[in-house]
N, C-alpha and C positions, 0 to 999 in steps of 0.2 A: 829641341825646345820649341822651335818655330813650327814644327809639324804638329805638335800637340795643340798649339794655339790655333792653327788653321782648322784642325778637326773640331776643336771646341767651338769656334765661331761658326763653322759650317753647321754644327748641330744646333746651335742657338738660332741661326737663320732658318733652318728647316723646321724647327719647332715653332718659330713665329709664323711661318707660312702655313703650316698645318693648322695652327690655332686660328689664323684669319679665315682659312677655308672652312673650318668647322663652324666658326662663328657665323660666317655668311650663310652657310647651308641651314643652320638652325634658325636664323632670322627669317630666311625665305620660306622655310617650312612653316614657321609660326604665322607669318603673314598669309600664306596660302590657306592654312586652317582657319584663320580669322575671316578671310573672305568667303570660304565655304560655309562657315557658320552663319555669316551675314546673309548669304544667298539662301540658305535653308530657312532662316527666319523670315525672309521676304516671301518665300514660297508658301510657308505656313500662313502668313498674313493674307496673301492673295487667296488661298483656298478658303480661309475663314470669311473673307469679304465676299467671295462668290457664294458661299453657303448663306450668308446673311442676305445677300441680294436675291437669291432664289426664294428665301422665305418671304421677303417683302413683295416680290413680283410673282406671286402665285397666279398662274393663268386661270381665267374664269372658266369653270366647267359648265358650259352651256350645251344644251342638247341640240345637236346639229339637225337641221331640217332633213326630212327623208329624201328630198330631192338632191341634197348634197351628198348623202351617203350612197354607197353602192346598193342599188335596189336588187335584192335577191328574193324572188317570189317563192323559191323553194325553202326559204328559211322558216323553221317551225316557230321561231320567236318573233316573227314579223308582225308589227302592229298595223293591221289593214285599215283601221280607223284613222290612224295618223297619216297613212299614205293617201287616203281619200281626201282628208281635210287639207293636206298640203297641196294636193293637185287642184282642189277647188280654190284655195287661196292664190295659187299660181295663175289660175284662169281669171280671177278677179282683177289682177294687176295687169 
């Protein structure tokens, strides 16, 4: 009779340990998933903020003076008038 009681209480103790282990693993997995979701939400928010900032801070598209550009006299699209005017303005200063 005592052998049966020992086996019964051993089974109860093992069941309780397995239950606590399972509960702990499920809770840790749930908290990890929650942290991952929070992190992904923050990343999406950061990307959205970067996109909004990029829209607000559009760089001014100004035509760079010819002297700042790489001057290639072999370029068929070169504006010789702009080159000469830039050179004259550079001499005035």
